[in-house]
PDB file of N, CA, C and O in Angstrom:
ATOM      1  N   LEU A   1     137.120  92.856 108.774  1.00  0.00           N
ATOM      2  CA  LEU A   1     138.010  92.765 107.636  1.00  0.00           C
ATOM      3  C   LEU A   1     137.519  93.724 106.565  1.00  0.00           C
ATOM      4  O   LEU A   1     136.339  93.718 106.216  1.00  0.00           O
ATOM      5  N   TYR A   2     138.403  94.532 106.053  1.00  0.00           N
ATOM      6  CA  TYR A   2     138.048  95.521 105.043  1.00  0.00           C
ATOM      7  C   TYR A   2     138.681  95.169 103.707  1.00  0.00           C
ATOM      8  O   TYR A   2     139.791  94.641 103.643  1.00  0.00           O
ATOM      9  N   GLY A   3     137.959  95.469 102.654  1.00  0.00           N
ATOM     10  CA  GLY A   3     138.486  95.340 101.306  1.00  0.00           C
ATOM     11  C   GLY A   3     138.639  96.730 100.716  1.00  0.00           C
ATOM     12  O   GLY A   3     138.621  97.726 101.439  1.00  0.00           O
ATOM     13  N   ALA A   4     138.785  96.792  99.432  1.00  0.00           N
ATOM     14  CA  ALA A   4     138.916  98.079  98.754  1.00  0.00           C
ATOM     15  C   ALA A   4     137.605  98.849  98.848  1.00  0.00           C
ATOM     16  O   ALA A   4     136.530  98.280  98.663  1.00  0.00           O
ATOM     17  N   LEU A   5     137.697 100.138  99.133  1.00  0.00           N
ATOM     18  CA  LEU A   5     136.508 100.991  99.176  1.00  0.00           C
ATOM     19  C   LEU A   5     136.103 101.434  97.783  1.00  0.00           C
ATOM     20  O   LEU A   5     134.956 101.820  97.555  1.00  0.00           O
ATOM     21  N   GLY A   6     137.032 101.378  96.864  1.00  0.00           N
ATOM     22  CA  GLY A   6     136.726 101.771  95.495  1.00  0.00           C
ATOM     23  C   GLY A   6     137.880 101.405  94.590  1.00  0.00           C
ATOM     24  O   GLY A   6     138.979 101.103  95.054  1.00  0.00           O
ATOM     25  N   VAL A   7     137.623 101.434  93.293  1.00  0.00           N
ATOM     26  CA  VAL A   7     138.639 101.109  92.300  1.00  0.00           C
ATOM     27  C   VAL A   7     138.605 102.185  91.234  1.00  0.00           C
ATOM     28  O   VAL A   7     137.534 102.661  90.856  1.00  0.00           O
ATOM     29  N   GLY A   8     139.769 102.568  90.750  1.00  0.00           N
ATOM     30  CA  GLY A   8     139.854 103.527  89.644  1.00  0.00           C
ATOM     31  C   GLY A   8     139.323 104.895  90.008  1.00  0.00           C
ATOM     32  O   GLY A   8     139.771 105.511  90.975  1.00  0.00           O
ATOM     33  N   GLY A   9     138.361 105.368  89.227  1.00  0.00           N
ATOM     34  CA  GLY A   9     137.810 106.704  89.408  1.00  0.00           C
ATOM     35  C   GLY A   9     137.135 106.889  90.754  1.00  0.00           C
ATOM     36  O   GLY A   9     137.235 107.956  91.359  1.00  0.00           O
ATOM     37  N   THR A  10     136.447 105.857  91.228  1.00  0.00           N
ATOM     38  CA  THR A  10     135.784 105.940  92.534  1.00  0.00           C
ATOM     39  C   THR A  10     136.808 106.100  93.645  1.00  0.00           C
ATOM     40  O   THR A  10     136.618 106.902  94.560  1.00  0.00           O
ATOM     41  N   LYS A  11     137.895 105.337  93.566  1.00  0.00           N
ATOM     42  CA  LYS A  11     138.961 105.431  94.563  1.00  0.00           C
ATOM     43  C   LYS A  11     139.543 106.837  94.586  1.00  0.00           C
ATOM     44  O   LYS A  11     139.794 107.384  95.660  1.00  0.00           O
ATOM     45  N   MET A  12     139.758 107.424  93.425  1.00  0.00           N
ATOM     46  CA  MET A  12     140.336 108.763  93.361  1.00  0.00           C
ATOM     47  C   MET A  12     139.369 109.818  93.891  1.00  0.00           C
ATOM     48  O   MET A  12     139.805 110.797  94.497  1.00  0.00           O
ATOM     49  N   LYS A  13     138.063 109.639  93.674  1.00  0.00           N
ATOM     50  CA  LYS A  13     137.080 110.578  94.223  1.00  0.00           C
ATOM     51  C   LYS A  13     137.104 110.540  95.747  1.00  0.00           C
ATOM     52  O   LYS A  13     137.061 111.583  96.398  1.00  0.00           O
ATOM     53  N   ILE A  14     137.174 109.333  96.315  1.00  0.00           N
ATOM     54  CA  ILE A  14     137.256 109.198  97.770  1.00  0.00           C
ATOM     55  C   ILE A  14     138.549 109.825  98.276  1.00  0.00           C
ATOM     56  O   ILE A  14     138.546 110.533  99.283  1.00  0.00           O
ATOM     57  N   HIS A  15     139.646 109.569  97.585  1.00  0.00           N
ATOM     58  CA  HIS A  15     140.955 110.108  97.968  1.00  0.00           C
ATOM     59  C   HIS A  15     140.925 111.636  97.979  1.00  0.00           C
ATOM     60  O   HIS A  15     141.362 112.260  98.946  1.00  0.00           O
ATOM     61  N   ARG A  16     140.415 112.235  96.913  1.00  0.00           N
ATOM     62  CA  ARG A  16     140.361 113.704  96.833  1.00  0.00           C
ATOM     63  C   ARG A  16     139.478 114.298  97.924  1.00  0.00           C
ATOM     64  O   ARG A  16     139.836 115.307  98.531  1.00  0.00           O
ATOM     65  N   ALA A  17     138.322 113.677  98.176  1.00  0.00           N
ATOM     66  CA  ALA A  17     137.417 114.175  99.212  1.00  0.00           C
ATOM     67  C   ALA A  17     138.056 114.049 100.597  1.00  0.00           C
ATOM     68  O   ALA A  17     137.910 114.944 101.429  1.00  0.00           O
ATOM     69  N   ALA A  18     138.758 112.949 100.845  1.00  0.00           N
ATOM     70  CA  ALA A  18     139.417 112.754 102.137  1.00  0.00           C
ATOM     71  C   ALA A  18     140.527 113.777 102.346  1.00  0.00           C
ATOM     72  O   ALA A  18     140.642 114.354 103.427  1.00  0.00           O
ATOM     73  N   ILE A  19     141.338 114.004 101.332  1.00  0.00           N
ATOM     74  CA  ILE A  19     142.412 114.995 101.434  1.00  0.00           C
ATOM     75  C   ILE A  19     141.832 116.385 101.666  1.00  0.00           C
ATOM     76  O   ILE A  19     142.374 117.157 102.457  1.00  0.00           O
ATOM     77  N   ALA A  20     140.738 116.711 100.987  1.00  0.00           N
ATOM     78  CA  ALA A  20     140.097 118.017 101.184  1.00  0.00           C
ATOM     79  C   ALA A  20     139.628 118.173 102.626  1.00  0.00           C
ATOM     80  O   ALA A  20     139.776 119.248 103.208  1.00  0.00           O
ATOM     81  N   ARG A  21     139.067 117.121 103.208  1.00  0.00           N
ATOM     82  CA  ARG A  21     138.607 117.195 104.609  1.00  0.00           C
ATOM     83  C   ARG A  21     139.771 117.355 105.566  1.00  0.00           C
ATOM     84  O   ARG A  21     139.675 118.086 106.552  1.00  0.00           O
ATOM     85  N   ILE A  22     140.875 116.671 105.280  1.00  0.00           N
ATOM     86  CA  ILE A  22     142.046 116.779 106.157  1.00  0.00           C
ATOM     87  C   ILE A  22     142.594 118.201 106.133  1.00  0.00           C
ATOM     88  O   ILE A  22     142.941 118.743 107.183  1.00  0.00           O
ATOM     89  N   PHE A  23     142.678 118.812 104.958  1.00  0.00           N
ATOM     90  CA  PHE A  23     143.208 120.161 104.857  1.00  0.00           C
ATOM     91  C   PHE A  23     142.223 121.214 105.345  1.00  0.00           C
ATOM     92  O   PHE A  23     142.633 122.330 105.666  1.00  0.00           O
ATOM     93  N   ALA A  24     140.935 120.891 105.410  1.00  0.00           N
ATOM     94  CA  ALA A  24     139.924 121.846 105.874  1.00  0.00           C
ATOM     95  C   ALA A  24     139.943 121.995 107.392  1.00  0.00           C
ATOM     96  O   ALA A  24     139.475 123.005 107.918  1.00  0.00           O
ATOM     97  N   SER A  25     140.472 121.010 108.095  1.00  0.00           N
ATOM     98  CA  SER A  25     140.463 121.042 109.554  1.00  0.00           C
ATOM     99  C   SER A  25     141.820 120.596 110.081  1.00  0.00           C
ATOM    100  O   SER A  25     142.355 119.574 109.651  1.00  0.00           O
ATOM    101  N   ALA A  26     142.371 121.362 111.009  1.00  0.00           N
ATOM    102  CA  ALA A  26     143.691 121.051 111.545  1.00  0.00           C
ATOM    103  C   ALA A  26     143.692 119.784 112.398  1.00  0.00           C
ATOM    104  O   ALA A  26     144.735 119.149 112.553  1.00  0.00           O
ATOM    105  N   ASP A  27     142.546 119.409 112.950  1.00  0.00           N
ATOM    106  CA  ASP A  27     142.503 118.246 113.832  1.00  0.00           C
ATOM    107  C   ASP A  27     141.754 117.061 113.215  1.00  0.00           C
ATOM    108  O   ASP A  27     141.262 116.194 113.936  1.00  0.00           O
ATOM    109  N   ALA A  28     141.669 117.025 111.895  1.00  0.00           N
ATOM    110  CA  ALA A  28     140.932 115.959 111.212  1.00  0.00           C
ATOM    111  C   ALA A  28     141.693 114.637 111.304  1.00  0.00           C
ATOM    112  O   ALA A  28     142.918 114.596 111.192  1.00  0.00           O
ATOM    113  N   PHE A  29     140.941 113.570 111.511  1.00  0.00           N
ATOM    114  CA  PHE A  29     141.483 112.212 111.511  1.00  0.00           C
ATOM    115  C   PHE A  29     140.456 111.325 110.828  1.00  0.00           C
ATOM    116  O   PHE A  29     139.305 111.263 111.262  1.00  0.00           O
ATOM    117  N   LEU A  30     140.850 110.650 109.783  1.00  0.00           N
ATOM    118  CA  LEU A  30     139.924 109.820 109.022  1.00  0.00           C
ATOM    119  C   LEU A  30     140.312 108.355 109.167  1.00  0.00           C
ATOM    120  O   LEU A  30     141.408 107.954 108.775  1.00  0.00           O
ATOM    121  N   ASP A  31     139.413 107.563 109.727  1.00  0.00           N
ATOM    122  CA  ASP A  31     139.641 106.126 109.802  1.00  0.00           C
ATOM    123  C   ASP A  31     138.822 105.440 108.710  1.00  0.00           C
ATOM    124  O   ASP A  31     138.163 106.110 107.915  1.00  0.00           O
ATOM    125  N   ALA A  32     138.861 104.127 108.669  1.00  0.00           N
ATOM    126  CA  ALA A  32     138.189 103.382 107.596  1.00  0.00           C
ATOM    127  C   ALA A  32     136.690 103.650 107.558  1.00  0.00           C
ATOM    128  O   ALA A  32     136.102 103.752 106.481  1.00  0.00           O
ATOM    129  N   GLU A  33     136.064 103.766 108.738  1.00  0.00           N
ATOM    130  CA  GLU A  33     134.624 104.015 108.774  1.00  0.00           C
ATOM    131  C   GLU A  33     134.280 105.381 108.184  1.00  0.00           C
ATOM    132  O   GLU A  33     133.294 105.522 107.459  1.00  0.00           O
ATOM    133  N   GLU A  34     135.100 106.385 108.499  1.00  0.00           N
ATOM    134  CA  GLU A  34     134.852 107.718 107.955  1.00  0.00           C
ATOM    135  C   GLU A  34     135.091 107.758 106.450  1.00  0.00           C
ATOM    136  O   GLU A  34     134.383 108.464 105.731  1.00  0.00           O
ATOM    137  N   LEU A  35     136.072 107.014 105.968  1.00  0.00           N
ATOM    138  CA  LEU A  35     136.305 106.942 104.527  1.00  0.00           C
ATOM    139  C   LEU A  35     135.137 106.266 103.819  1.00  0.00           C
ATOM    140  O   LEU A  35     134.782 106.644 102.703  1.00  0.00           O
ATOM    141  N   LEU A  36     134.543 105.272 104.462  1.00  0.00           N
ATOM    142  CA  LEU A  36     133.369 104.615 103.891  1.00  0.00           C
ATOM    143  C   LEU A  36     132.204 105.595 103.790  1.00  0.00           C
ATOM    144  O   LEU A  36     131.480 105.593 102.794  1.00  0.00           O
ATOM    145  N   VAL A  37     132.019 106.429 104.804  1.00  0.00           N
ATOM    146  CA  VAL A  37     130.958 107.444 104.773  1.00  0.00           C
ATOM    147  C   VAL A  37     131.198 108.418 103.626  1.00  0.00           C
ATOM    148  O   VAL A  37     130.259 108.799 102.927  1.00  0.00           O
ATOM    149  N   ILE A  38     132.450 108.822 103.429  1.00  0.00           N
ATOM    150  CA  ILE A  38     132.777 109.709 102.306  1.00  0.00           C
ATOM    151  C   ILE A  38     132.418 109.026 100.994  1.00  0.00           C
ATOM    152  O   ILE A  38     131.790 109.636 100.128  1.00  0.00           O
ATOM    153  N   GLY A  39     132.807 107.774 100.841  1.00  0.00           N
ATOM    154  CA  GLY A  39     132.517 107.032  99.611  1.00  0.00           C
ATOM    155  C   GLY A  39     131.032 106.886  99.357  1.00  0.00           C
ATOM    156  O   GLY A  39     130.586 106.982  98.213  1.00  0.00           O
ATOM    157  N   GLU A  40     130.257 106.654 100.410  1.00  0.00           N
ATOM    158  CA  GLU A  40     128.812 106.509 100.247  1.00  0.00           C
ATOM    159  C   GLU A  40     128.140 107.826  99.895  1.00  0.00           C
ATOM    160  O   GLU A  40     127.074 107.836  99.278  1.00  0.00           O
ATOM    161  N   SER A  41     128.757 108.942 100.284  1.00  0.00           N
ATOM    162  CA  SER A  41     128.145 110.245 100.013  1.00  0.00           C
ATOM    163  C   SER A  41     128.441 110.758  98.608  1.00  0.00           C
ATOM    164  O   SER A  41     127.836 111.737  98.171  1.00  0.00           O
ATOM    165  N   LEU A  42     129.356 110.119  97.897  1.00  0.00           N
ATOM    166  CA  LEU A  42     129.710 110.579  96.543  1.00  0.00           C
ATOM    167  C   LEU A  42     128.701 110.120  95.524  1.00  0.00           C
ATOM    168  O   LEU A  42     128.842 110.417  94.338  1.00  0.00           O
TER     169      LEU A  42
END
């Protein structure tokens, strides 16, 4: 069961980083675990 990965500014930082990764690679696929890794790296 997953909850919110972030709220407010943190959520937007994760969102921007995820979108950047998707546009950087034509075959990118981000699931919840990968989004968590992005959030932890910020």
